[in-house]
OpenMM code with the backbone's topology and positions (N, CA, C; nanometers):
from openmm import Vec3, app, unit

residues = "MET THR ASN GLN VAL VAL ILE ARG MET ALA SER ASP LEU LYS LYS ALA SER THR LYS ASN ASP ALA PRO ILE TRP ALA LYS LEU ALA GLU TYR ALA LEU LYS PRO TYR ILE ALA ARG ARG ASP LEU ASN LEU ASN ARG ILE SER GLN LEU THR LYS GLU ASN ASP THR VAL VAL PHE PRO GLY LYS VAL LEU GLY THR GLY ASN ILE SER HIS LYS ILE THR LEU PHE SER PHE SER ILE SER ASN SER ALA ALA ASN LYS ILE ILE ASP ASN GLY GLY LYS LEU ILE SER TYR SER ASP LEU ILE GLU GLN ASN PRO THR GLY LYS GLY VAL VAL LEU LEU GLY".split()
positions = [
    Vec3(8.1051, 8.7278, 16.2387),
    Vec3(8.1724, 8.7918, 16.1271),
    Vec3(8.0809, 8.7915, 16.0060),
    Vec3(8.0706, 8.9032, 15.9396),
    Vec3(7.9851, 8.9160, 15.8232),
    Vec3(8.0608, 8.8747, 15.6976),
    Vec3(7.9924, 8.8038, 15.6133),
    Vec3(8.0465, 8.7563, 15.4874),
    Vec3(8.0889, 8.8750, 15.4001),
    Vec3(8.2013, 8.8641, 15.3330),
    Vec3(8.2514, 8.9723, 15.2469),
    Vec3(8.1570, 9.0042, 15.1317),
    Vec3(8.0852, 8.9037, 15.0830),
    Vec3(7.9880, 8.9256, 14.9748),
    Vec3(7.8738, 9.0138, 15.0252),
    Vec3(7.8303, 8.9892, 15.1474),
    Vec3(7.7225, 9.0689, 15.2073),
    Vec3(7.7690, 9.2122, 15.2293),
    Vec3(7.8918, 9.2295, 15.2751),
    Vec3(7.9462, 9.3633, 15.2956),
    Vec3(7.9524, 9.4390, 15.1630),
    Vec3(7.9956, 9.3722, 15.0573),
    Vec3(8.0016, 9.4345, 14.9244),
    Vec3(7.8624, 9.4720, 14.8757),
    Vec3(7.7655, 9.3813, 14.8957),
    Vec3(7.6285, 9.4094, 14.8538),
    Vec3(7.5744, 9.5310, 14.9282),
    Vec3(7.5951, 9.5368, 15.0585),
    Vec3(7.5471, 9.6496, 15.1379),
    Vec3(7.6109, 9.7804, 15.0905),
    Vec3(7.7383, 9.7764, 15.0607),
    Vec3(7.8082, 9.8943, 15.0104),
    Vec3(7.7498, 9.9402, 14.8767),
    Vec3(7.7276, 9.8459, 14.7859),
    Vec3(7.6691, 9.8789, 14.6554),
    Vec3(7.5283, 9.9352, 14.6698),
    Vec3(7.4509, 9.8779, 14.7614),
    Vec3(7.3144, 9.9265, 14.7848),
    Vec3(7.3152, 10.0688, 14.8404),
    Vec3(7.4079, 10.0980, 14.9316),
    Vec3(7.4177, 10.2328, 14.9876),
    Vec3(7.4562, 10.3340, 14.8798),
    Vec3(7.5487, 10.2953, 14.7936),
    Vec3(7.5902, 10.3840, 14.6836),
    Vec3(7.4728, 10.4105, 14.5897),
    Vec3(7.3959, 10.3053, 14.5584),
    Vec3(7.2806, 10.3210, 14.4697),
    Vec3(7.1745, 10.4097, 14.5335),
    Vec3(7.1596, 10.3982, 14.6645),
    Vec3(7.0628, 10.4809, 14.7363),
    Vec3(7.0985, 10.6283, 14.7268),
    Vec3(7.2254, 10.6588, 14.7481),
    Vec3(7.2719, 10.7972, 14.7415),
    Vec3(7.2655, 10.8510, 14.5990),
    Vec3(7.3136, 10.7724, 14.5042),
    Vec3(7.3205, 10.8151, 14.3648),
    Vec3(7.1820, 10.8404, 14.3053),
    Vec3(7.0852, 10.7534, 14.3370),
    Vec3(6.9527, 10.7609, 14.2749),
    Vec3(6.8458, 10.8212, 14.3653),
    Vec3(6.8881, 10.8713, 14.4832),
    Vec3(6.7943, 10.9254, 14.5810),
    Vec3(6.6803, 10.8259, 14.6064),
    Vec3(6.7196, 10.7016, 14.6394),
    Vec3(6.6254, 10.5926, 14.6593),
    Vec3(6.6451, 10.5307, 14.7976),
    Vec3(6.5657, 10.5708, 14.8965),
    Vec3(6.5839, 10.5197, 15.0322),
    Vec3(6.5621, 10.3687, 15.0458),
    Vec3(6.4916, 10.3079, 14.9519),
    Vec3(6.4674, 10.1632, 14.9591),
    Vec3(6.5981, 10.0852, 14.9582),
    Vec3(6.6972, 10.1302, 14.8819),
    Vec3(6.8248, 10.0575, 14.8748),
    Vec3(6.9025, 10.0708, 15.0059),
    Vec3(6.8945, 10.1870, 15.0707),
    Vec3(6.9609, 10.2047, 15.2006),
    Vec3(6.8962, 10.1149, 15.3054),
    Vec3(6.7645, 10.1026, 15.3008),
    Vec3(6.6932, 10.0160, 15.3940),
    Vec3(6.7338, 9.8706, 15.3729),
    Vec3(6.7463, 9.8300, 15.2478),
    Vec3(6.7865, 9.6935, 15.2156),
    Vec3(6.9304, 9.6670, 15.2631),
    Vec3(7.0185, 9.7655, 15.2495),
    Vec3(7.1564, 9.7524, 15.2979),
    Vec3(7.1579, 9.7350, 15.4496),
    Vec3(7.0706, 9.8083, 15.5172),
    Vec3(7.0591, 9.7970, 15.6629),
    Vec3(7.0162, 9.6547, 15.7024),
    Vec3(6.9180, 9.5997, 15.6308),
    Vec3(6.8730, 9.4626, 15.6562),
    Vec3(6.9859, 9.3619, 15.6304),
    Vec3(7.0656, 9.3865, 15.5278),
    Vec3(7.1720, 9.2928, 15.4909),
    Vec3(7.2769, 9.2806, 15.6007),
    Vec3(7.3013, 9.3880, 15.6725),
    Vec3(7.4055, 9.3872, 15.7745),
    Vec3(7.3571, 9.3379, 15.9108),
    Vec3(7.2286, 9.3089, 15.9219),
    Vec3(7.1768, 9.2533, 16.0474),
    Vec3(7.2256, 9.1104, 16.0639),
    Vec3(7.2345, 9.0641, 16.1870),
    Vec3(7.2764, 8.9257, 16.2097),
    Vec3(7.1777, 8.8271, 16.1479),
    Vec3(7.2279, 8.7118, 16.1120),
    Vec3(7.1460, 8.6091, 16.0478),
    Vec3(7.0241, 8.5734, 16.1329),
    Vec3(7.0401, 8.5703, 16.2621),
    Vec3(6.9323, 8.5316, 16.3527),
    Vec3(6.8163, 8.6316, 16.3486),
    Vec3(6.8435, 8.7542, 16.3087),
    Vec3(6.7397, 8.8577, 16.3034),
    Vec3(6.6616, 8.8553, 16.1718),
    Vec3(6.7046, 8.7732, 16.0789),
    Vec3(6.6358, 8.7670, 15.9492),
    Vec3(6.5132, 8.6781, 15.9569),
    Vec3(6.4222, 8.6996, 15.8665),
    Vec3(6.2967, 8.6265, 15.8658),
    Vec3(6.2905, 8.5272, 15.7515),
    Vec3(6.1946, 8.4368, 15.7637),
    Vec3(6.1626, 8.3426, 15.6572),
    Vec3(6.0225, 8.3757, 15.6078),
    Vec3(5.9971, 8.3496, 15.4813),
    Vec3(5.8669, 8.3778, 15.4223),
    Vec3(5.8330, 8.2665, 15.3247),
    Vec3(5.7118, 8.2157, 15.3321),
    Vec3(5.6676, 8.1097, 15.2425),
    Vec3(5.6077, 8.1664, 15.1143),
    Vec3(5.6127, 8.0868, 15.0088),
    Vec3(5.5593, 8.1295, 14.8800),
    Vec3(5.4114, 8.1646, 14.8866),
    Vec3(5.3327, 8.0895, 14.9645),
    Vec3(5.1901, 8.1200, 14.9700),
    Vec3(5.1658, 8.2600, 15.0263),
    Vec3(5.2478, 8.3051, 15.1196),
    Vec3(5.2346, 8.4401, 15.1744),
    Vec3(5.2763, 8.5453, 15.0715),
    Vec3(5.3808, 8.5187, 14.9974),
    Vec3(5.4216, 8.6105, 14.8895),
    Vec3(5.3091, 8.6220, 14.7873),
    Vec3(5.2462, 8.5101, 14.7549),
    Vec3(5.1349, 8.5095, 14.6595),
    Vec3(5.0197, 8.5971, 14.7084),
    Vec3(4.9932, 8.5963, 14.8390),
    Vec3(4.8858, 8.6774, 14.8961),
    Vec3(4.9191, 8.8268, 14.8949),
    Vec3(5.0461, 8.8602, 14.9107),
    Vec3(5.0870, 9.0002, 14.9260),
    Vec3(5.1221, 9.0703, 14.7949),
    Vec3(5.1330, 8.9961, 14.6861),
    Vec3(5.1765, 9.0556, 14.5591),
    Vec3(5.0741, 9.0308, 14.4495),
    Vec3(5.0969, 9.0970, 14.3369),
    Vec3(5.0122, 9.0740, 14.2203),
    Vec3(5.0978, 9.0443, 14.0975),
    Vec3(5.0332, 9.0160, 13.9877),
    Vec3(5.1005, 8.9775, 13.8631),
    Vec3(5.2098, 9.0780, 13.8252),
    Vec3(5.3269, 9.0255, 13.7901),
    Vec3(5.4415, 9.1019, 13.7402),
    Vec3(5.5025, 9.2000, 13.8407),
    Vec3(5.4792, 9.1819, 13.9700),
    Vec3(5.5433, 9.2658, 14.0709),
    Vec3(5.6926, 9.2327, 14.0789),
    Vec3(5.7710, 9.3335, 14.1135),
    Vec3(5.9114, 9.3133, 14.1460),
    Vec3(5.9195, 9.3131, 14.2977),
    Vec3(5.9622, 9.2013, 14.3541),
    Vec3(5.9558, 9.1792, 14.4979),
    Vec3(6.0962, 9.1649, 14.5555),
    Vec3(6.1194, 9.2298, 14.6708),
    Vec3(6.2446, 9.2175, 14.7440),
    Vec3(6.2101, 9.1662, 14.8829),
    Vec3(6.2785, 9.0586, 14.9230),
    Vec3(6.2592, 9.0075, 15.0586),
    Vec3(6.3954, 8.9883, 15.1248),
    Vec3(6.4236, 9.0636, 15.2319),
    Vec3(6.5534, 9.0528, 15.2987),
    Vec3(6.5569, 8.9377, 15.3991),
    Vec3(6.5495, 8.8181, 15.3484),
    Vec3(6.5509, 8.6985, 15.4315),
    Vec3(6.5517, 8.5769, 15.3408),
    Vec3(6.4967, 8.4653, 15.3905),
    Vec3(6.4937, 8.3424, 15.3118),
    Vec3(6.3513, 8.3132, 15.2659),
    Vec3(6.3362, 8.2828, 15.1380),
    Vec3(6.2076, 8.2431, 15.0821),
    Vec3(6.2024, 8.0909, 15.0829),
    Vec3(6.0953, 8.0382, 15.1426),
    Vec3(6.0763, 7.8942, 15.1529),
    Vec3(5.9688, 7.8482, 15.0557),
    Vec3(5.9701, 7.7215, 15.0191),
    Vec3(5.8840, 7.6693, 14.9139),
    Vec3(5.7479, 7.6194, 14.9563),
    Vec3(5.7029, 7.6461, 15.0769),
    Vec3(5.5719, 7.5998, 15.1208),
    Vec3(5.4628, 7.6773, 15.0485),
    Vec3(5.3701, 7.6047, 14.9888),
    Vec3(5.2615, 7.6678, 14.9145),
    Vec3(5.2992, 7.6869, 14.7692),
    Vec3(5.2139, 7.7579, 14.6993),
    Vec3(5.2359, 7.7867, 14.5577),
    Vec3(5.2188, 7.9349, 14.5338),
    Vec3(5.2696, 7.9792, 14.4213),
    Vec3(5.2500, 8.1177, 14.3804),
    Vec3(5.1651, 8.1147, 14.2542),
    Vec3(5.0615, 8.1965, 14.2507),
    Vec3(4.9629, 8.1874, 14.1434),
    Vec3(4.9874, 8.2845, 14.0283),
    Vec3(5.0948, 8.3614, 14.0347),
    Vec3(5.1226, 8.4593, 13.9289),
    Vec3(5.2739, 8.4783, 13.9134),
    Vec3(5.3118, 8.5477, 13.8062),
    Vec3(5.4537, 8.5726, 13.7790),
    Vec3(5.5036, 8.6887, 13.8643),
    Vec3(5.6229, 8.6716, 13.9207),
    Vec3(5.6894, 8.7800, 13.9924),
    Vec3(5.8376, 8.7783, 13.9566),
    Vec3(5.9022, 8.8900, 13.9824),
    Vec3(6.0473, 8.8977, 13.9747),
    Vec3(6.0942, 8.9129, 14.1178),
    Vec3(6.1824, 8.8251, 14.1629),
    Vec3(6.2180, 8.8198, 14.3044),
    Vec3(6.3676, 8.8352, 14.3275),
    Vec3(6.4004, 8.9162, 14.4277),
    Vec3(6.5348, 8.9180, 14.4843),
    Vec3(6.5193, 8.8915, 14.6332),
    Vec3(6.5927, 8.7935, 14.6840),
    Vec3(6.5953, 8.7672, 14.8278),
    Vec3(6.7383, 8.7310, 14.8669),
    Vec3(6.7678, 8.7416, 14.9957),
    Vec3(6.9016, 8.7082, 15.0435),
    Vec3(6.9285, 8.5597, 15.0310),
    Vec3(6.8222, 8.4776, 15.0406),
    Vec3(6.8368, 8.3333, 15.0322),
    Vec3(6.7043, 8.2754, 14.9835),
    Vec3(6.7107, 8.1608, 14.9159),
    Vec3(6.5884, 8.0974, 14.8666),
    Vec3(6.6092, 7.9467, 14.8628),
    Vec3(6.5054, 7.8730, 14.8975),
    Vec3(6.5154, 7.7273, 14.8919),
    Vec3(6.5034, 7.6822, 14.7461),
    Vec3(6.5547, 7.5641, 14.7169),
    Vec3(6.5467, 7.5114, 14.5801),
    Vec3(6.4029, 7.4950, 14.5347),
    Vec3(6.3164, 7.4470, 14.6231),
    Vec3(6.1772, 7.4248, 14.5831),
    Vec3(6.1071, 7.5572, 14.5534),
    Vec3(6.1353, 7.6619, 14.6310),
    Vec3(6.0755, 7.7933, 14.6047),
    Vec3(6.1247, 7.8482, 14.4711),
    Vec3(6.2543, 7.8363, 14.4457),
    Vec3(6.3101, 7.8853, 14.3193),
    Vec3(6.2465, 7.8130, 14.2011),
    Vec3(6.2344, 7.6810, 14.2104),
    Vec3(6.1749, 7.6042, 14.1014),
    Vec3(6.0300, 7.6431, 14.0780),
    Vec3(5.9529, 7.6652, 14.1836),
    Vec3(5.8115, 7.7021, 14.1691),
    Vec3(5.7971, 7.8394, 14.1033),
    Vec3(5.8814, 7.9339, 14.1405),
    Vec3(5.8744, 8.0677, 14.0804),
    Vec3(5.9094, 8.0607, 13.9324),
    Vec3(6.0162, 7.9905, 13.8990),
    Vec3(6.0598, 7.9804, 13.7589),
    Vec3(5.9590, 7.9021, 13.6759),
    Vec3(5.9054, 7.7922, 13.7307),
    Vec3(5.8060, 7.7123, 13.6584),
    Vec3(5.6792, 7.7914, 13.6300),
    Vec3(5.6505, 7.8906, 13.7137),
    Vec3(5.5307, 7.9720, 13.6958),
    Vec3(5.5560, 8.0926, 13.6052),
    Vec3(5.6755, 8.1017, 13.5476),
    Vec3(5.7066, 8.2107, 13.4551),
    Vec3(5.7747, 8.3296, 13.5201),
    Vec3(5.8048, 8.3196, 13.6487),
    Vec3(5.8706, 8.4288, 13.7188),
    Vec3(6.0209, 8.4264, 13.6989),
    Vec3(6.0892, 8.5255, 13.7602),
    Vec3(6.2348, 8.5347, 13.7488),
    Vec3(6.2963, 8.5601, 13.8848),
    Vec3(6.4196, 8.5126, 13.8997),
    Vec3(6.5019, 8.5439, 14.0159),
    Vec3(6.6152, 8.6314, 13.9664),
    Vec3(6.6397, 8.7439, 14.0333),
    Vec3(6.7441, 8.8347, 13.9859),
    Vec3(6.8401, 8.8695, 14.0987),
    Vec3(6.9546, 8.9203, 14.0614),
    Vec3(7.0555, 8.9628, 14.1580),
    Vec3(7.0274, 9.1075, 14.2000),
    Vec3(7.0901, 9.1512, 14.3087),
    Vec3(7.0691, 9.2880, 14.3548),
    Vec3(7.1184, 9.3902, 14.2519),
    Vec3(7.2265, 9.3582, 14.1801),
    Vec3(7.2784, 9.4539, 14.0814),
    Vec3(7.1809, 9.4696, 13.9645),
    Vec3(7.1196, 9.3594, 13.9199),
    Vec3(7.0184, 9.3684, 13.8143),
    Vec3(6.8955, 9.4437, 13.8640),
    Vec3(6.8603, 9.4222, 13.9881),
    Vec3(6.7454, 9.4901, 14.0478),
    Vec3(6.7664, 9.6411, 14.0480),
    Vec3(6.8849, 9.6847, 14.0894),
    Vec3(6.9152, 9.8280, 14.0916),
    Vec3(6.9187, 9.8841, 13.9498),
    Vec3(6.9747, 9.8076, 13.8577),
    Vec3(6.9832, 9.8522, 13.7185),
    Vec3(6.8439, 9.8701, 13.6571),
    Vec3(6.7523, 9.7773, 13.6855),
    Vec3(6.6174, 9.7822, 13.6289),
    Vec3(6.5281, 9.8834, 13.6998),
    Vec3(6.5531, 9.9080, 13.8286),
    Vec3(6.4707, 9.9986, 13.9085),
    Vec3(6.5590, 10.0931, 13.9898),
    Vec3(6.6305, 10.1850, 13.9252),
    Vec3(6.7278, 10.2669, 13.9974),
    Vec3(6.6679, 10.3484, 14.1123),
    Vec3(6.5465, 10.3972, 14.0969),
    Vec3(6.4864, 10.4782, 14.2034),
    Vec3(6.4046, 10.3945, 14.3009),
    Vec3(6.3857, 10.2674, 14.2709),
    Vec3(6.3098, 10.1802, 14.3598),
    Vec3(6.1600, 10.1890, 14.3416),
    Vec3(6.1151, 10.2710, 14.2468),
    Vec3(5.9716, 10.2842, 14.2222),
    Vec3(5.9169, 10.1525, 14.1654),
    Vec3(5.8054, 10.1072, 14.2204),
    Vec3(5.7429, 9.9856, 14.1735),
    Vec3(5.7998, 9.8584, 14.2355),
    Vec3(5.8946, 9.8734, 14.3282),
    Vec3(5.9529, 9.7575, 14.3948),
    Vec3(5.8783, 9.7356, 14.5265),
    Vec3(5.8338, 9.6128, 14.5491),
    Vec3(5.7624, 9.5793, 14.6713),
    Vec3(5.8628, 9.5192, 14.7696),
    Vec3(5.8835, 9.5872, 14.8821),
    Vec3(5.9738, 9.5384, 14.9855),
    Vec3(5.8912, 9.4685, 15.0920),
    Vec3(5.9082, 9.3370, 15.1040),
    Vec3(5.8366, 9.2599, 15.2052),
    Vec3(5.9261, 9.2407, 15.3256),
    Vec3(5.8705, 9.2532, 15.4433),
    Vec3(5.9478, 9.2312, 15.5650),
    Vec3(5.9712, 9.3573, 15.6328),
] * unit.nanometer
topology = app.Topology()
chain = topology.addChain("A")
for resn in residues:
    res = topology.addResidue(resn, chain)
    for name in ("N", "CA", "C"):
        topology.addAtom(name, app.Element.getBySymbol(name[0]), res)
């Protein structure tokens, strides 16, 4: 059974995709409705390798705290460990909700989708 919060998020993402002609939000909604077992984990050191300063990053899975991040990012993920969240915030980065992400980037331009 899928969590009602996840269903609501997927619905909001689909609406944003249609309204703003942004396929990235539809793709993210598709990832959200996949079973938990199909989701991936990603370590901070890998995010650091794949992104650059001030990137807006979306990861449809769990971010783990192994390694460090060497620059500021804005991150939205389905789940995040406490150590990863603390490292991102301590480095000047931000964690945002999906609604803030859509509000700041309605068309999805400049958003890095990992996974």
